[in-house]
C-alpha positions in Angstrom: 106.2 -62.8 -46.4 105.3 -60.0 -43.9 104.0 -56.3 -43.9 105.5 -53.6 -41.8 105.8 -50.2 -41.5 109.1 -47.7 -41.7 108.7 -44.1 -40.8 105.3 -44.1 -42.2 106.2 -46.3 -45.1 104.2 -49.5 -45.8 106.6 -52.0 -46.8 106.3 -55.8 -47.7 109.6 -57.9 -46.8 110.4 -61.3 -46.3 110.2 -62.5 -42.8 113.9 -63.1 -41.1 115.4 -60.2 -42.6 116.5 -57.7 -40.1 115.3 -53.8 -39.9 118.8 -52.4 -41.3 118.4 -54.9 -44.3 114.7 -53.9 -45.2 115.5 -50.3 -44.7 118.4 -50.3 -47.1 116.7 -52.1 -49.6 114.2 -49.6 -49.5 116.2 -46.3 -49.5 116.2 -45.3 -46.0 119.1 -44.4 -44.5 120.1 -45.6 -41.0 123.6 -45.4 -39.5 125.9 -47.6 -38.4 129.5 -47.9 -37.3 130.0 -51.7 -35.8 128.0 -52.9 -39.0 129.1 -53.8 -42.4 127.7 -56.3 -44.8 130.4 -58.5 -45.3 130.7 -59.1 -40.9 128.1 -60.9 -38.8 125.8 -58.5 -37.5 126.6 -57.8 -33.4 125.0 -54.6 -32.4 127.9 -53.3 -30.6 127.9 -49.2 -31.1 124.2 -48.7 -31.0 124.4 -46.2 -33.5 121.6 -48.0 -35.7 118.9 -48.1 -32.8 115.4 -47.4 -34.1 111.8 -47.1 -32.1 109.8 -50.0 -32.4 106.2 -49.6 -31.3 105.0 -51.2 -28.3 108.9 -51.5 -27.0 110.5 -50.7 -24.1 113.8 -50.5 -25.4 115.1 -48.9 -28.2 116.3 -51.4 -31.0 119.5 -52.2 -32.7 118.3 -52.4 -36.4 121.1 -54.8 -37.7 120.2 -57.7 -35.3 116.3 -56.9 -34.6 114.2 -58.9 -37.2 111.1 -57.7 -38.5 107.5 -59.2 -38.0 104.1 -58.9 -39.1 102.4 -55.4 -38.5 105.9 -53.9 -37.1 106.1 -50.3 -36.8 109.3 -48.4 -36.8 110.5 -45.1 -36.7 113.9 -44.2 -37.7 114.2 -40.2 -36.7 111.8 -40.4 -33.7 113.1 -37.5 -31.0 114.0 -40.5 -28.9 116.2 -42.1 -31.3 118.1 -38.8 -32.6 118.5 -38.3 -29.2 120.2 -41.5 -28.4 122.1 -41.5 -31.4 123.5 -38.0 -30.4 124.3 -39.6 -26.7 126.4 -42.4 -27.9 128.4 -40.2 -30.5 129.3 -37.9 -27.3 130.5 -40.7 -25.8 132.8 -41.8 -28.1 133.9 -38.5 -28.8 134.7 -38.2 -25.5 137.3 -41.1 -25.5 138.1 -40.0 -29.0 141.3 -37.6 -29.7 140.7 -34.5 -32.1 143.2 -34.7 -34.2 141.1 -34.8 -37.3 143.1 -31.9 -39.1 146.5 -34.1 -38.7 144.6 -37.6 -38.8 145.9 -40.1 -41.9 142.2 -41.3 -42.3 140.4 -37.6 -42.2 138.0 -37.5 -44.8 137.3 -40.9 -44.9 136.3 -41.9 -41.0 133.2 -43.0 -40.9 133.0 -41.9 -37.2 133.8 -37.9 -38.5 131.2 -38.2 -40.7 128.5 -39.2 -38.0 129.6 -36.5 -35.7 129.3 -33.7 -39.1 126.0 -35.5 -39.5 124.3 -35.2 -36.4 126.3 -32.2 -35.5 127.8 -33.3 -32.3 130.9 -32.2 -30.6 132.8 -33.4 -27.4 130.7 -33.1 -24.9 130.8 -30.4 -21.4 132.5 -32.8 -19.1 135.5 -33.2 -21.2 137.8 -35.7 -23.4 139.9 -38.6 -22.0 142.9 -37.7 -24.0 145.7 -40.1 -25.2 145.6 -43.1 -23.3 147.6 -46.0 -25.1 151.1 -45.3 -27.0 150.5 -43.9 -30.5 152.2 -46.9 -32.9 152.3 -49.5 -30.3 152.9 -52.5 -32.2 156.1 -53.5 -34.2 154.2 -55.2 -36.9 155.8 -53.5 -40.2 152.7 -52.9 -41.9 150.1 -52.4 -39.8 150.2 -49.0 -37.7 148.2 -49.1 -34.2 146.5 -46.4 -32.3 144.4 -47.7 -29.9 143.4 -43.9 -28.6 141.3 -43.9 -32.2 139.6 -47.1 -31.1 135.7 -47.0 -30.7 135.3 -50.8 -29.5 133.3 -51.5 -32.7 135.4 -54.9 -32.9 135.2 -54.7 -36.8 138.8 -56.1 -36.7 138.6 -58.8 -34.5 135.7 -60.3 -36.8 137.6 -59.5 -39.9 140.7 -61.8 -38.7 138.3 -64.0 -37.5 135.8 -64.3 -39.8 137.3 -63.7 -43.2 141.2 -64.2 -42.7 140.6 -67.0 -40.5 143.6 -66.2 -38.2 141.7 -64.7 -34.4 144.6 -62.3 -34.2 142.3 -59.8 -32.5 140.2 -59.9 -29.3 138.9 -57.7 -26.4 140.2 -57.5 -22.9 139.1 -56.4 -19.6 136.0 -55.0 -19.0 134.0 -51.5 -18.4 136.4 -47.9 -19.1 139.3 -50.2 -19.4 138.1 -52.4 -22.4 140.5 -52.5 -25.2 141.1 -54.3 -28.3 144.6 -56.3 -27.8 146.5 -59.1 -29.9 146.4 -62.6 -28.7 146.4 -62.8 -25.1 148.2 -59.0 -24.7 151.2 -59.7 -27.1 152.3 -58.2 -30.2 150.4 -58.9 -33.6 153.0 -61.1 -35.5 153.5 -63.3 -31.8 149.7 -63.4 -32.6 149.9 -65.7 -35.5 149.0 -62.5 -38.0 150.2 -63.0 -41.5 150.1 -59.2 -42.2 147.1 -59.3 -44.7 145.7 -55.6 -43.8 142.4 -57.1 -43.3 141.8 -55.2 -39.7 142.8 -52.3 -41.4 140.4 -52.4 -44.3 137.5 -52.7 -42.3 138.4 -49.9 -39.5 135.9 -47.1 -39.4 138.4 -45.1 -37.9 142.2 -44.2 -38.0 142.7 -46.9 -35.1 144.4 -49.3 -37.5 146.2 -47.8 -40.6 148.9 -48.9 -43.2 152.0 -48.1 -41.8 153.8 -47.9 -45.0 152.0 -44.7 -46.8 151.1 -43.2 -43.1 151.5 -39.4 -43.5 151.5 -39.6 -47.6 147.9 -38.4 -48.3 144.8 -38.1 -47.3 141.7 -39.0 -49.2 141.2 -36.5 -51.1 144.5 -36.0 -52.7 144.9 -39.5 -54.1 143.0 -40.8 -57.2 142.0 -44.3 -57.1 143.2 -46.7 -60.0 141.3 -50.0 -60.4 143.7 -52.9 -61.1 144.2 -56.4 -61.2 146.7 -58.0 -58.6 150.4 -59.0 -60.7 151.3 -61.4 -57.6 149.6 -64.5 -58.4 146.7 -65.9 -60.9 143.6 -65.7 -58.8 142.4 -62.2 -60.4 142.4 -60.2 -57.2 141.3 -56.8 -57.9 141.9 -53.5 -55.3 142.4 -49.8 -55.9 145.9 -48.1 -56.5 146.3 -44.9 -54.7 148.0 -42.3 -56.9 149.2 -39.0 -56.2 151.4 -37.0 -58.5 151.5 -39.7 -60.8 153.1 -42.2 -58.0 151.7 -45.3 -56.5 151.6 -44.1 -52.8 149.2 -47.2 -51.8 146.8 -49.9 -52.2 143.0 -50.1 -50.2 140.3 -53.0 -51.0 137.7 -52.6 -53.5 134.1 -53.8 -52.2 133.3 -54.6 -55.4 136.1 -56.7 -56.6 134.3 -59.6 -58.0 136.5 -62.3 -56.8 138.1 -61.1 -53.6 135.8 -58.3 -52.2 138.0 -56.4 -49.6 140.2 -59.4 -49.0 143.8 -59.3 -50.0 147.2 -61.1 -49.1 149.9 -59.4 -47.2 151.6 -59.4 -51.0 148.6 -57.6 -52.7 148.2 -54.9 -50.3 151.8 -53.9 -49.2 154.0 -55.2 -52.0 153.3 -52.3 -54.7 157.1 -50.6 -53.9 158.3 -52.6 -56.7 156.6 -50.3 -59.1 158.7 -47.4 -58.4 161.7 -49.2 -57.2 165.3 -48.3 -58.5 166.4 -51.9 -59.2 163.3 -52.6 -61.5 163.7 -53.3 -65.1 161.2 -51.3 -67.6 162.7 -53.0 -70.7 163.9 -56.4 -72.0 167.6 -57.1 -71.8 169.8 -59.4 -74.0 173.8 -59.9 -74.3 175.7 -57.7 -76.3 177.0 -60.5 -78.4 173.4 -61.7 -79.5 172.6 -58.3 -80.6 176.1 -57.6 -82.4 175.9 -61.3 -83.6 179.9 -61.9 -82.5 181.0 -64.7 -81.3 180.1 -65.7 -77.7 182.5 -64.4 -75.1 182.5 -65.0 -71.2 184.1 -62.3 -71.1 184.3 -58.3 -71.5 181.6 -56.3 -73.4 180.0 -58.9 -75.7 178.9 -60.8 -72.4 177.0 -57.1 -71.5 173.8 -56.8 -70.7 172.0 -54.5 -73.2 168.3 -52.8 -73.0 166.4 -53.4 -76.1 162.8 -53.9 -77.3 160.3 -56.4 -76.6 159.9 -57.1 -80.5 163.8 -57.7 -80.9 164.1 -59.9 -77.4 161.2 -62.1 -78.5 162.8 -62.5 -81.8 166.2 -63.5 -80.6 164.4 -66.0 -78.2 162.4 -67.5 -81.1 165.3 -68.1 -83.3 167.4 -69.9 -80.7 164.3 -71.9 -79.7 164.5 -72.9 -83.6 168.4 -73.3 -83.8 168.5 -75.3 -80.7 165.5 -78.0 -81.7 167.0 -78.4 -85.3 170.3 -78.9 -83.9 169.7 -81.3 -80.6 166.0 -82.3 -80.9 163.1 -80.7 -78.7 163.5 -82.7 -76.1 166.7 -80.5 -75.3 164.7 -77.9 -74.5 162.0 -77.2 -71.2 159.8 -74.8 -70.1 158.8 -73.5 -67.0 155.2 -71.9 -66.4 154.2 -69.8 -64.0 151.6 -68.9 -60.9 151.7 -65.4 -61.7 149.8 -65.9 -65.1 146.2 -66.9 -65.7 145.1 -70.2 -66.7 144.8 -69.6 -70.2 148.4 -68.3 -70.6 149.5 -71.1 -69.0 147.5 -73.2 -71.6 149.0 -71.2 -74.4 152.4 -71.8 -73.1 151.4 -76.0 -72.9 150.4 -75.6 -76.7 153.8 -73.6 -77.6 155.9 -76.4 -75.5 154.1 -79.7 -77.0 152.6 -78.9 -80.3 155.1 -75.9 -81.7 158.3 -76.9 -80.2 157.7 -80.6 -79.9 158.1 -81.7 -76.1 156.6 -83.0 -73.2 159.1 -80.9 -70.9 157.1 -78.5 -69.3 156.1 -78.0 -65.6 155.3 -75.5 -63.3 157.1 -73.1 -61.0 155.1 -74.3 -57.9 157.1 -77.6 -57.7 160.8 -76.0 -58.2 
């Protein structure tokens, strides 16, 4: 353990922790942009700088470890001046379209500019430098005019998704984030998981499917579990006017955190699709009890209630087993079910029906 002082507050903490970690644990707020708890700290954005007594330069709190007797100031005049200057440099290269930006209201740069009362510097902004919506990826909208070079997208793709799609090219004022060696996202092995979008602190990367449909204050978030497989990933559905318009990561999801696959993040349009079946359907002859024919109205599909449909299934199972034997029936389970549900299907096949003919959809 080591003893340090932050803004006059004496704190005992573990050696090896960073200033930012200790500050967060003790309710002391230090602003960040490039830092995220899920990613390796890099100190790129310089927003988390603090003043350490005896040091020549300001230190990035996210990468500087504490030591015995360390005295830290997070709000000194020198620190505040440096943070404001950093924000001014970012705003000089950032379009001021917050009124129409899709992430207005949940943009971390916007929040910090407001908190520190920083505006575009007097020497002016650079304006648009890159084409908007510059990548043909069907799910991710790219606008590098809003990029602050925090590199969160690079780290999220490399450390969490392990695809290494994003990288940094060129140097100085020309430095920019690129896919691959300056190609498209899909050509750079992108699997369209949207992980880079989830970690982007500005509107540089956003979701193309729901772009322009609603902003943060216009939607209600409903936490749910993904229906595509049995892993149990959770996320927030974005609901506007009783319609699901998008999906956002839920950092508190116990199974997956902020990570999602392409189906979980972007495969939600089936919810309101006109082809979606909302009730079970059975053949008309089964409901009416008439002779089975392959032509005409008795062969038509008819909507019915769940209890009716399940009763028909149970009746046909019993009739088939009694007439031709249990092994003339077979069961296929689903990867979209929980393990417990597949276990129950196994019990149904082997103990209720009496057959070992059961397999899994992954082997079809």
